N, C-alpha and C positions, 0 to 999 in steps of 0.2 A: 574260359568255361566251355569252345566247343569243344574244346580236345575230349573233357567230362564227358558231353556227350559222345561223343561219336564210339566212347567207352562202353557206355553206357548199351546203348543200344547194338552193339558186337556183341559181349556178353550176351545178352537178351537171344541174339540169334543163334549164337552159341547155344547155350538154355534150352529153347526150340529144338532145336535138331535134338538134341541129348533126351532131349525128354520123348518125343518123337523114337526112339527103339527102347526105352527102359520102359516107356507105359504096357507097353504090348508083350514086351516079356520078361520084366518083372514082374508085376500087377496080373494076376488073374481078377481078371473080367470073363463076362458073359462072350461065346467065340461069338453070337452074333450080334456083339455092338461095337462101332468104329467110335475109337475116341480119338482127337484129334486135334492138334496143341498148332490154335491158331497164330495165336501170340504171345512174346511173352516181357510185360512192362518193371523194371526191375527200378527200384527205390535208389539215393543216388549213393547213399552210404551203401551199397552190392546185399545190402543184410535183410532185403524182404526183394521177393519176386511174385507176382502178381500173373497167373499163367491163367489165360482165357483156350476154354477147351471150346468143342464140338461132338456132342452124341449123336452119330447116327444107328439107329437099331429099333426096336417093337418089343424087346424084352422089360427093360427100365428107362422111367424114364432121365430124362438130362439130371432135375434134382437131386434123386435118390446118385443120379453118377456121380455127381461134383460132392454130395455130401460123403458116398465111398470114398472116392480121390481122396477127401479131405483128412480122414481119416488114417489113412495109407500116406500121407506125405511124408512123411518122417523116414519111412520104407524108402519116398521115390529122392526125399535128399540125402539118405544115404548112398540111394545108388550113383546119384548124379557128384555125390562130391568124388569120388571110386574115377566118375568119368573123363570133370571137370581140372583146368590145371590151372584152381586160387587160391588166393590164402584162404580163405573162407566161404564157407555154401552157404546161397542163400537159403531164408525161410522158406517154404513152399507153400500157397495159398493156390488151390483152383477155385478161379469161375464162370458161369457158367458165358461163352459168347453165341447173342442175342443176334447176330449182324447176318448171318443166314436166314433165322427165322423172318426179320426185318427185313434185308432180301427179295425172298422169297413172295411175302403180304404187301410188297410195296410191288413187285413182279405182277402177279393178281389182281392190285389196283389202275393200272394199266391196260394190262390185258380189258378189263371192266370198262375200259372207259373207251378203250379203241373197240370195242361190241358196240357201247351204246351210240357210238358216234357213226359205226358204219350202216346204222339198222336204222 
């Protein structure tokens, strides 16, 4: 079983690297948006890939970007199939990664607590 986990992780990391190249070059988004692939989770049978993305930019909110990416997931999967050396390419589903926002919120809370402590 540990071998499967290792391969699962390696495939997820490879898909993450490939998607970092595919999304800006093959998918037309607003030029002021920056979409970053933060993680990829692969199902044990390698048929599903959950892709966590973060979105930086002012023109679209993250829900609209994720919806748009999911609408174009078949084009992303097609481009991914040509760049990976796998027997079958997993189905791609995009999910917004809230860890950056959560980290910023926690940092804000810590700063407020420090300010209260100093006054």
